[in-house]
C-alpha positions in Angstrom: 27.4 19.5 0.9 29.0 22.4 1.9 32.2 23.0 4.6 34.8 25.8 4.6 38.4 24.3 4.5 41.4 26.1 4.6 43.8 25.3 1.6 47.5 26.6 0.8 46.6 28.7 3.9 43.7 30.5 3.2 40.1 29.4 4.1 37.7 28.5 0.8 33.9 27.5 1.0 33.8 24.2 -1.1 29.6 23.3 -2.3 29.0 20.7 -4.0 25.4 22.4 -4.6 27.3 25.5 -6.4 30.9 23.8 -7.9 30.9 21.7 -11.4 30.6 18.1 -11.1 33.8 17.1 -13.2 33.1 13.1 -12.7 33.2 10.5 -10.5 35.1 7.2 -9.2 33.7 4.2 -6.7 37.0 2.4 -5.1 36.6 -1.1 -4.5 33.1 -3.0 -4.5 30.2 -2.3 -2.4 29.7 -3.1 1.1 33.8 -2.8 1.7 34.7 -1.5 4.8 37.6 0.3 3.0 36.1 1.1 -0.1 35.1 4.3 -0.9 33.5 6.7 -3.6 34.9 9.9 -4.6 33.3 12.8 -6.6 35.7 15.6 -8.5 34.4 19.3 -8.3 35.6 22.5 -9.7 34.6 25.8 -7.7 33.8 29.2 -10.1 36.9 30.9 -8.2 38.7 27.6 -10.1 39.7 25.8 -6.8 39.2 21.8 -7.0 38.0 19.8 -4.7 37.5 15.6 -4.0 33.5 14.9 -1.8 34.3 11.4 -1.0 31.9 9.1 1.5 33.0 5.5 2.6 33.4 2.5 4.6 34.1 2.2 7.9 38.2 1.3 7.1 38.2 4.3 3.9 39.7 7.6 4.0 36.9 8.8 4.6 35.5 6.4 7.1 34.3 9.5 9.8 31.5 10.2 6.8 30.9 12.0 3.8 34.1 15.1 4.0 35.7 17.7 1.3 39.3 17.2 0.7 40.7 20.6 -1.1 43.1 19.4 -3.5 45.4 21.3 -6.4 45.1 21.7 -10.2 47.6 19.5 -10.7 46.3 16.6 -8.4 42.5 17.6 -10.0 44.2 16.6 -13.6 46.1 13.4 -12.6 42.6 12.2 -10.6 40.7 12.8 -14.3 43.5 10.9 -16.0 43.1 7.8 -14.0 
């Protein structure tokens, strides 16, 4: 998946095929409308983003999406 998003006032291209995959997590169980799955990626330029997909009541209800995050948020996500 590839999307252009604005993060901290600048546009960046986030591409799951070209970024380094750092980990994945599932929240809840399969079939839960509020459940979702996220994967954390890091670009060559050092930017982090989450790629998520979820149920109708999840933060990713509109389909698969990319969400840019800070390095601090990425480290917190990796820690649990």
